C-alpha positions in Angstrom: 0.0 0.0 0.0 2.8 2.3 0.9 4.6 1.5 -2.5 1.5 2.4 -4.5 1.3 5.8 -2.8 4.9 6.4 -3.6 4.3 5.6 -7.4 1.3 8.0 -7.5 3.3 10.7 -5.9 6.2 10.3 -8.4 3.7 10.3 -11.3 2.0 13.5 -10.2 5.3 15.2 -9.6 6.5 14.3 -13.1 3.3 15.7 -14.7 3.6 18.9 -12.8 7.2 19.4 -13.9 6.3 18.8 -17.5 3.5 21.3 -17.4 5.8 23.9 -15.8 8.3 23.3 -18.6 5.8 23.9 -21.4 4.5 27.0 -19.7 7.9 28.6 -19.4 8.6 31.6 -21.9 12.3 30.5 -22.4 11.3 27.0 -23.5 13.3 25.7 -26.4 10.5 23.5 -27.6 8.3 24.4 -30.6 5.9 27.2 -29.8 2.5 27.9 -31.4 3.9 31.3 -32.6 6.6 29.6 -34.6 4.0 28.1 -36.9 4.1 31.4 -38.9 7.6 30.6 -40.1 6.7 27.3 -41.8 5.0 28.8 -44.9 8.1 30.8 -45.7 10.2 27.6 -45.9 7.6 26.1 -48.2 7.5 29.2 -50.5 11.3 29.3 -50.8 11.4 25.6 -51.8 8.8 26.3 -54.6 10.9 29.2 -56.1 13.9 27.0 -56.1 12.1 24.3 -58.0 10.7 26.8 -60.5 14.2 28.4 -61.1 15.6 25.0 -61.6 12.9 24.2 -64.2 13.6 27.5 -66.0 17.4 26.7 -66.1 16.7 23.3 -67.4 14.5 24.7 -70.1 17.2 27.2 -71.2 19.8 24.4 -71.3 17.5 22.3 -73.5 17.0 25.3 -75.8 20.8 25.8 -76.0 21.2 22.2 -76.8 18.6 22.4 -79.6 20.4 25.5 -81.0 23.8 23.8 -80.9 22.2 20.8 -82.7 20.8 23.0 -85.4 24.2 24.7 -85.8 25.9 21.3 -86.0 23.5 20.2 -88.7 24.0 23.4 -90.6 27.8 23.0 -90.4 27.5 19.4 -91.6 25.3 20.6 -94.5 27.8 23.3 -95.4 30.7 20.8 -95.2 28.8 18.4 -97.4 28.1 21.1 -100.0 31.7 22.3 -99.9 32.9 18.8 -100.4 30.6 18.4 -103.3 31.8 21.7 -104.7 35.5 20.7 -104.3 34.7 17.4 -106.0 33.1 19.3 -109.0 36.1 21.7 -109.1 38.5 18.7 -109.2 36.5 17.1 -112.0 36.6 20.4 -113.9 40.3 20.7 -113.4 40.8 17.2 -114.6 38.6 17.9 -117.6 40.5 21.1 -118.4 43.8 19.3 -118.3 42.5 16.6 -120.5 41.1 19.2 -123.0 44.4 21.1 -122.9 46.3 17.9 -123.7 44.0 17.2 -126.5 44.2 20.7 -127.8 48.0 20.6 -127.7 48.1 17.1 -129.3 45.8 18.3 -132.1 47.8 21.4 -132.6 44.9 23.7 -131.8 46.6 25.6 -129.0 50.3 26.5 -129.1 52.2 26.6 -125.8 52.0 30.4 -125.6 48.2 30.2 -125.8 48.0 27.5 -123.1 50.1 29.6 -120.8 48.0 32.7 -121.4 44.8 30.8 -121.1 45.8 29.4 -117.8 46.9 32.8 -116.4 43.4 34.2 -117.2 41.7 31.3 -115.5 43.9 31.7 -112.5 43.0 35.3 -112.4 39.3 34.4 -112.0 37.9 34.4 -115.5 35.3 31.7 -116.3 37.2 28.5 -117.3 34.7 27.3 -119.9 34.4 30.6 -121.6 38.2 31.3 -121.7 38.9 27.8 -123.2 36.1 28.3 -125.7 37.6 31.7 -126.8 41.1 30.4 -127.2 39.9 27.5 -129.4 39.0 30.2 -132.0 42.6 31.7 -132.1 45.0 30.9 -135.0 47.8 28.5 -134.2 50.4 31.2 -134.6 51.1 34.4 -132.7 51.0 37.5 -134.8 54.3 39.4 -134.8 52.7 42.6 -135.9 51.3 44.2 -132.7 54.4 43.9 -130.7 56.7 44.4 -133.7 55.0 47.6 -134.6 55.2 48.9 -131.0 58.9 48.1 -130.7 59.6 49.8 -134.0 57.9 52.9 -132.7 59.8 52.8 -129.4 63.1 52.0 -131.0 62.8 54.7 -133.6 61.9 57.3 -131.0 64.8 56.3 -128.7 67.6 55.7 -131.2 66.9 57.1 -134.7 67.8 60.7 -135.1 65.3 62.8 -136.9 66.6 64.3 -140.1 66.6 68.1 -140.0 64.0 69.7 -142.2 65.2 71.1 -145.5 65.7 74.9 -145.4 62.8 76.8 -146.9 63.4 78.9 -149.9 60.5 81.1 -149.0 61.0 84.4 -147.3 57.9 84.0 -145.3 57.8 81.6 -142.3 55.5 78.5 -142.5 52.0 79.2 -141.5 49.6 76.9 -139.6 46.6 75.4 -141.4 44.3 78.3 -142.2 41.1 78.7 -140.2 37.9 79.4 -142.0 36.6 82.9 -141.6 34.0 83.4 -138.9 35.1 80.4 -136.8 35.9 80.7 -133.1 38.0 77.5 -133.0 41.7 78.1 -133.5 43.8 76.0 -135.9 45.4 73.8 -136.9 42.7 71.4 -138.0 42.5 68.3 -140.1 41.4 70.1 -143.2 39.8 67.0 -144.8 37.4 66.8 -141.9 35.9 70.2 -141.6 34.2 70.1 -144.9 30.7 70.3 -146.3 30.6 66.6 -147.2 31.5 65.6 -143.7 29.1 68.1 -142.1 26.2 66.6 -144.1 27.2 63.0 -143.0 27.3 64.0 -139.4 23.9 65.8 -139.6 22.3 62.7 -141.2 23.8 60.6 -138.4 22.4 63.0 -135.8 18.9 62.8 -137.3 19.0 59.0 -137.6 20.0 58.6 -133.9 18.2 61.6 -132.5 16.8 59.7 -129.5 20.2 58.5 -128.4 21.8 62.0 -128.8 18.8 63.6 -127.0 19.3 61.2 -124.0 23.1 61.6 -123.9 23.0 65.4 -124.1 20.4 65.6 -121.4 22.1 63.1 -119.1 25.8 64.1 -119.5 25.7 67.7 -120.7 27.9 67.2 -123.7 26.6 68.9 -127.0 25.5 66.4 -129.7 27.6 68.3 -132.2 30.8 67.6 -130.2 29.8 63.9 -129.8 29.1 63.3 -133.4 32.3 65.1 -134.5 34.3 62.9 -132.1 32.7 59.7 -133.4 33.4 60.8 -137.0 37.1 61.4 -136.4 37.4 58.1 -134.5 35.7 55.7 -136.9 33.9 57.7 -139.5 30.7 57.1 -137.5 31.3 53.3 -137.4 32.3 52.9 -141.1 35.9 52.1 -140.2 36.3 50.1 -137.0 39.8 48.7 -137.6 41.2 46.0 -139.7 42.5 43.9 -136.8 40.8 41.5 -134.3 41.1 43.0 -130.9 41.3 39.6 -129.1 44.0 38.2 -131.4 45.9 41.5 -131.3 46.1 41.7 -127.5 46.6 37.9 -127.1 49.6 38.0 -129.5 51.1 41.1 -127.8 50.6 39.6 -124.3 52.4 36.4 -125.4 55.4 38.3 -127.1 58.1 38.7 -124.5 61.4 38.1 -126.3 63.5 39.5 -129.1 63.3 36.2 -131.0 59.5 36.3 -131.4 59.5 39.3 -133.8 62.2 38.6 -136.3 60.4 40.2 -139.2 60.2 43.5 -137.4 63.7 43.3 -135.9 65.0 43.0 -139.4 63.5 46.4 -140.2 65.3 48.2 -137.4 68.4 50.2 -138.2 71.7 50.6 -136.4 72.4 47.1 -135.3 69.4 46.2 -133.1 71.1 43.0 -131.9 73.4 45.2 -129.8 70.3 46.5 -128.1 68.7 43.2 -127.5 68.4 43.7 -123.7 66.7 47.0 -124.2 64.3 45.5 -126.7 63.5 42.5 -124.3 62.8 44.9 -121.4 60.4 47.0 -123.6 58.7 43.8 -124.8 58.2 42.6 -121.2 56.6 45.9 -120.3 54.3 46.1 -123.3 53.4 42.4 -122.9 52.2 43.1 -119.3 50.2 46.1 -120.6 48.6 44.0 -123.3 47.7 41.2 -120.8 45.8 43.7 -118.7 43.9 45.0 -121.7 43.2 41.4 -122.9 41.8 40.5 -119.4 39.6 43.6 -119.4 38.3 42.7 -122.9 37.4 39.2 -121.9 35.7 40.3 -118.7 33.6 42.7 -120.8 32.7 40.1 -123.4 31.8 37.4 -120.8 29.7 39.9 -118.9 27.8 41.1 -122.0 27.7 37.8 -123.8 29.8 39.0 -126.8 32.1 37.0 -129.0 35.6 38.6 -128.7 36.8 37.0 -132.0 34.1 39.0 -133.8 35.2 42.3 -132.4 37.2 44.4 -134.9 39.7 46.7 -133.4 42.6 49.1 -133.9 46.3 48.0 -134.2 46.5 48.1 -130.4 43.1 46.8 -129.5 40.7 49.8 -129.2 37.1 48.8 -130.0 33.8 50.1 -131.0 32.4 53.2 -132.7 33.9 55.3 -129.9 37.3 53.4 -129.9 37.7 52.6 -126.2 40.7 50.6 -125.0 39.3 47.6 -123.1 40.7 48.9 -119.7 38.3 51.9 -120.1 35.2 49.8 -120.6 34.4 49.1 -117.0 34.8 52.8 -116.0 33.2 54.6 -118.9 31.2 52.3 -121.2 27.4 52.5 -120.5 24.2 50.9 -121.8 22.7 53.7 -123.9 19.6 51.9 -125.1 18.7 50.1 -121.9 18.9 46.6 -123.4 21.0 45.2 -120.6 24.1 44.9 -122.8 27.0 47.3 -123.2 28.1 47.1 -126.8 30.2 49.9 -128.2 29.4 48.7 -131.7 25.8 49.8 -131.1 25.4 53.6 -131.9 23.3 54.3 -128.7 25.9 52.7 -126.4 28.8 54.4 -128.2 27.2 57.8 -128.0 26.3 57.5 -124.3 29.8 56.1 -123.5 31.7 58.9 -125.3 29.5 61.4 -123.5 30.1 59.7 -120.1 33.8 59.7 -120.7 33.9 63.4 -121.4 31.7 64.2 -118.5 33.8 62.2 -116.1 36.8 64.1 -117.4 35.1 67.3 -116.3 33.6 68.5 -119.6 32.2 72.1 -119.3 30.5 74.2 -122.0 32.6 77.2 -121.3 35.8 78.3 -123.1 37.5 76.7 -126.0 40.7 76.1 -124.1 38.7 74.2 -121.4 37.0 72.1 -124.0 40.3 71.3 -125.7 41.8 70.2 -122.4 39.1 67.6 -121.9 39.1 66.4 -125.5 42.9 65.8 -125.2 42.1 63.2 -122.5 40.6 61.2 -125.3 43.5 61.8 -127.7 46.4 64.0 -126.6 46.9 65.8 -129.9 45.8 69.5 -130.0 44.9 69.2 -133.7 42.6 66.4 -132.8 40.7 68.4 -130.2 40.6 71.5 -132.4 39.2 69.6 -135.4 36.4 68.2 -133.2 35.4 71.6 -132.0 35.7 73.2 -135.5 33.5 70.4 -137.1 31.0 70.8 -134.2 31.0 74.6 -134.9 30.3 74.0 -138.6 27.5 71.6 -137.8 25.9 74.2 -135.5 26.2 76.9 -138.2 24.6 74.6 -140.8 21.7 73.5 -138.6 21.2 77.1 -137.4 22.0 76.3 -133.8 23.9 79.0 -132.0 27.1 77.9 -130.3 
């Protein structure tokens, strides 16, 4: 009985102690007021999960982008490999064609070297090879020979003094027609009534082209038609040579031994000046190559056949007689057909006008006009004759200058 009382007393004492502990303000046990802190822990965990989801989504997107780039690169590599294979096949085909050409005697060694240089410089392979198949199997000596003769004569052949005049009066320049503003000298066979009538007929026939060029470039039609008459007789004389063959021959002529016919014409022991001649030939050959390249760039772009282009002895072409290196800078499409062809009157008229305008043509004084015209041809008599003929056309048509 006594033990039971002791157990009851211990139990009650323990319960009272526990109640006192929970009721104490300093208790370290969980309090009801702490419940407010739990939602914050739950919110923080939700944000972390959401952020992780977003990061995973971005990573997946980046992976997709990288995969797309990888596929694009693989596609480009495949296309490049295919292109390289085609280029290799073309090279092999070219080599085969070149060997066949050489074996058949169609292309001499000099043409093959020149052809390959043009291809290496970026010109269309197929077109260049097609063009060279039309060339004769022999280089012409004439273009380089003629130029060397000119240079040699100028450098080494002394000019004979003019015979003394028996007249008491000094020689006079070509007379100038009365009433003309343009000074002499002129080419007397140009400033005539016959030529004037031909130029007027040409002006009337191509009135639309002259109207357009005069309006756009500010160069009088009388000046333009006079220039074209002096250059090619309005297209009647375009040159007896083929520009392509002329420039290809000149570009391939680099040594004294290649022009024996012309060397034989030179006086004063030209063999003693062989080094001088070879140096000049190298220089003129390089010049001719640049003109040849410009010519073929022009013909390929405008779908023209270079072997059907007549030219001057040094390769000038068209009614306006442009050197090929001037084509890209000054030749224009005068009739808006999408082709620049200087053998077409409209294109030749517009191109000549464009050339003069870009060399600062102004309708002011005669000396200023002469200065610009001499950029086309550096002879004063050339410029004077153009202006004199233009003046005569104006007088005939009743237009005031």
